[in-house]
N, C-alpha and C positions, 0 to 999 in steps of 0.2 A: 443433692450434691452441691456443695458450695465452693466457689472459686474466689480467692483473694484477688484484689486489684493487681498486685504484682504478677500473679500467676497468669491472669488474663492477658496482660500486656506482653507476656512471653509466649503466648500461643504461636504455633509454627506457621507453615506455609499457607494454609487456607486463610487464616485471619489476616495474614499480611497481604495476600492477594485480594482479600475481600475489601480492602481499603480503596481498591480500584473499581469496585463494583458499582455500577450506575443504579441509582435508586429507581429509575423509571421502568426497569424490566417487569416489576411487579404489575404494572398498568396493563400488560398483555395477557395476564394468566387466566382471563375469564372469557375465552372464546373470541378474541380479537381476530378479524380476518383481514388479510392484506388486500387491498383493492386491485383489480386487474390493472396491468400496465404499470405497477409499482416500479419506479426507477431505482436501479441499484448501481453503486460504483464500487469497484474493486481497485484499490491502490496497491500496486506491486512495487516495492522498493528494492532496487538493485544496490545492496549495501556494499560499501567499499570503494565506490567510484568506478563505474564501468567506462571502458574505453569505447566512446562513441564512433570514433573513426574506423574501428575495426568491427563496428556493429553494422552501421550504414555506411558503405565503402565507396569513396570517390574513385571509381575504377579507371577513369581516364585522366586523373590528375598527376602530373609528373612530380609536383612538389611532395605529394603523399608518399610516392615510392622512393623518392630521394631521401625523405626524412626517415623512412622506414625500410632500409635496404634488405633486412632479413624478416622483419615483422609484417610488412605490408601484405595484404591478401591479394593475390594475383587475380587478375580479371576473369580468367577461365575457371577459377575456383569459387569466386563469389557467385551467389545466385542472382541473376540479373533481374532488376526492377525496371530500369530504362537503360538507354544507351550509355548513360553517364554514371549510373548508380547501381550498386549491388548490395546484397544483404549477406551477413555472415553465413558461410555454408552449413553451420550447425543449426540454422533456423529455417529448415525447408517449410515448416507449417506457416510461419509468419509470411513467407513468400506467397503461399496459397491464400492467406487472408488478404495480402496485398492485391493479388490477382482478382479476388472476387469482391473487392470493394469493402472489405471489413477492417482495413488497417489504415491508420493515419500516422504519419511520421513528422514530427515537428523537430527541426534542427535549430542549433544555436540558442538553446534555452539556458539562461542563467540568471545573474543578478549583478547589480553594480558592486565594485570594490570586493571581489570574490575572496573567500577565505579557503585555504587549502588544508585546514585542519579537518579531519574526518568528523570529529565531534562537533566542531563549531558550525561547519557547513551543514551537517545534518540538522543541527538545531535550527538553523536559518530556514531550511526547506521545511521542516516540520512545524515551526511556529508561523511561517510566512511573514517574517519580519525583515526589515532592513539589516544589513550586515554590521552597522554600528549600534544596533539596539538589542536588548536582551528581554526576551518575552517569556513568561512562564506558562502560557497556554498555547495550545496547537490550533491549527486552522480547522480541523475536524472537530475538536472539542468546542471551539467557538460556534461552529455550525450547530452542535447539539444544544448549546446555550440558547442561541438565537432563534432557532426554528421552533422552539417549543416554551417560550416563556409564559408560564402559567397555565399551560394546557395539561389535560390529564392523560393524554395518550401520545407522548413524544416518541420519535423514531430513535434508533439507536445505532452504535457503531461497534463492531467487534473486530478485534485483532487476534489473528491466529498465531499466537506466540505465548511465551511464558511471562513476559514483562510488557506493561503497557507503555507504548512509545509516547513521547511528548506530543505528537500530532493529535492524539485522541484525548487529551486532557483539557477540559474547559474550566471555567471558574466555578460553575455550579453543577455541571454534568460531565461524566467521563465515559469513555468507551470501556469495554471489558476485554481483557486479554485472557484467552484460553487456548490450550492446544488441542484439546479433545473434549467434546461435550460429555462424553461417557466417563472420562477420567475426573472431570470436575465434579460430575454427579456422584460417582463413587466416593471421592474424597470428602464432599460436603456431607455425605450421609454416614460417615464413620461415627461410631458410638461416641467417641470422645467429644466431637463437635455437637452432636445432638445433646449430650449431657450438659455441655456448657450452655447451649442456648436454652434449655429447659430450666437451668438454675437461675435464670435471670431474676434479679430483684432491682428496685430502684437504687441507682448508684449516683456517683458524682458524674458531672457532665461528660467527661472524657470517656469514662468507662461505658456510660449509657450509649454514647455514640457507637462505640465498638460492638456492644451487644446488638444494637439495631443494624449495624452494617453486616454483622455475621448472619443474622436472621434473614436479611434481604439476599445475602449471597446464597445461602442454602435453598431458599425459595426459587431464586433465579436460575441456580444450577439445575434444579428440577425441571423448570420450564424450557430452558435451552435443550436439555437432553431429550425431553419428550418431543419438542419441535424437530429436532435433528433426526428422530426416528420416524417421523410421519411420512417423509418422502425420501428414504435412502436411495442413493444412486445405484442403478443397476449396471452402469457402465464400469468397465475395468480401467482404473487409473494406474499410472506407474507407481511402483513402490519406492518412491523417493519422498523426501521431505516436502518439496513443493507439490508433488502429485497428491500426497495425503491431505495436505493443507487445502488444496483446491477442491478435492472431493468433499471435505467438511463444508466448505463454503458453498459448493453447489447443493448439497443436502439442505442446507439452511435456506438458500434462495428458493428452492422448490417448496418449502414449507410455508406455513402461515405467520412466521416470525417477521415482525416489522423492522427489519434491519436495512438501512439505507446504504451503509458504507461498511465494507470489509477491508481489512489491512493485512498484508502479508509481505514477507521479506524473503529474498534470495541473495546468497552471497557465500564467500566474500570476493568482490571483484577488484580487491586491492593488488593489482597485478604488476608489482615492480620487478618480479623474476618470473620466468617461464609463462608469459602471458598466453601464448597460443593454446597450450594444453589446458590451463585453468579456465580461460574463456570458453573454450570448446565444451568442457565438462559441464559448466554452468549453463550454457546456451542449449545444450542437449536436454538437461533437466527441465529448462523453461520450455523448450519446444514440445517435448513429449507430454508435459503436464498441461500446457495450454491447449494442445491438441484435444486431449480428452475432455477438458473443461468446456471448451466451445462445442464440441460434438454433444456434450451432455446438455448444454443449454438450448442448442437447436432442436434436439430430440424433444425437449419439453416445452418448446415454443417461448423460451425466455430470452433468447439472444438479443432480440431487439430492445429488451428492457435493461440490459446490463452494458456498462462501459467499464473497460479495464484501462487504467492509466499506469504507465510505468515512469519511474524516475530514479536518478542516482544523485548523490549529494554534490558530485562534480564529475567532469570528464577527465581525460588524461592529457598529457603534454602531446604536441604533434610529433616530435621526434622520439624515436625509440631510445632507451638507455643502454648501457653496456651489459645489462644482465638479462637481455631478451625480454624486456618488458617496457612499461611506461610509467612515468611518475605523475604525481597529482597535477591536474590542470584545472580547467574552468568550465566553460560552456559545454553542453552536451545535447544529445537527442532524447526525445520522449516518444513512446508508443501509445497510440490509442486504439483499442480493439472493441468492436461491438457492432450490432446490427442497427444502431441509431445514429451513426455518424452522418453528418450532412455533407462533409467533404472528406475525400479519401485520398490515399496514396501520399505523395510528398507534399506536405502543406505549405512549405516554404523552401527557400533556397538552401542548398548545401553550404557547409562552412567555407569561408573565403580564406583559402591558405596563403593568399598574397597578402592578407591584412591581419597579421598576428600581433599580439601584445606580449613581447618578450617571450616568443615561443608558444603562446597560448591562444586558443580560439577566442574570438570576440563574441560576446553574447548579443544577440538582436532581439530577443524576446524575453521579458521578465517572467519568471515562473509564476509570479503572483497573479499575472494577467491570465494565465492558464487555470489557476485555481478559481479565480473570480468567474471565468467562463463556465466552468463545470458547476459551480455553486448556482449560478444564475440560470444558465440554460438547461442543465440536466436535472439538478436537484431543486429548482425553483425556489432558491433561498435568497435572502437579502445579502448579496455579496458585499455591498459596501459596509454594512454593519459588521460583518464577519471579518472582513479584510482590514478594517480600520480606515479605508479610503477607497475612492472610486478608481478601479483600473480599467483600461480599455478591454472591451470584450471582443472575442473573436467569433468566427462563424462555422468552426468545424463541427460543432454539435449544437 
């Protein structure tokens, strides 16, 4: 069965997706075993710009309530963390994590000269670049490049999504985006793609690369699916998007697949209108899915080896708008969940509502320092090489 160049270049979804397939997955197909204590990071993106002030709530701050006469969450409804601070009432499991020392909360995280465009600010966070620079690689992609230059068994990163984010794209290595290992396996084993792969003859360089990538995609799809079946979770997860995605991640963490970083998203948190109901719905999904995920990790003695980091491309403005919502802001909070935290609870001061920049929160921590800390302290990587410069490291992990 022969395929012409034009036909090959028009191959559908799998061939398109395969361009994102990392070459290194094949390195693990012959019985590679993950060493005990293998550190894993799960990045959870709150897409759309989550409102941090109604997430971690300054329950004794008069400015907060004056700025949000209808949207402010009352002290007796917030779940108390301290006398001054509460957490959103839709997040009771995160309060449990706070109480047992498995949650860290970092406030006022942002970057200089913030951008309020969803797309541009997300690019800045995913590339870990300055706001006046445009970078075509992501911080996780550069981690993949840096941690295994020339080695035969590099680690990998998987995104539970249909499209690979900029964060996981390196110059030489990329993460892999997949929704469901079984679906990828079934698609890659369709007769159409098997016939294309079997028809391979020497071709011009571009087509040769596509054939090679397709072959690796099919092989890697088999490998990931087999790994996901080795230790399927017996725990019941919520039948939500995030619940299913975290169950997939859990099954892979429990297997022998050597994946250091998983990337997953929840959204949209773009709450210009009807914020209370939208945020409550998303936080309920987060709360229930994270509860199952953490219980699964603990039951399998892996919680101490996993750190979950959350972020959003920006926060919201301090004052509510006229539509029962909030508009695009700047600095925000981040959550860190795991059994390996060295510091827990509130890791720094709450936002200073007396010191706003034209109605927006002032950042006090550059998110790139957070990334550098996780790269250096948790993943034991060369943070300076990956980030392009040396950032101050913190001691929460």
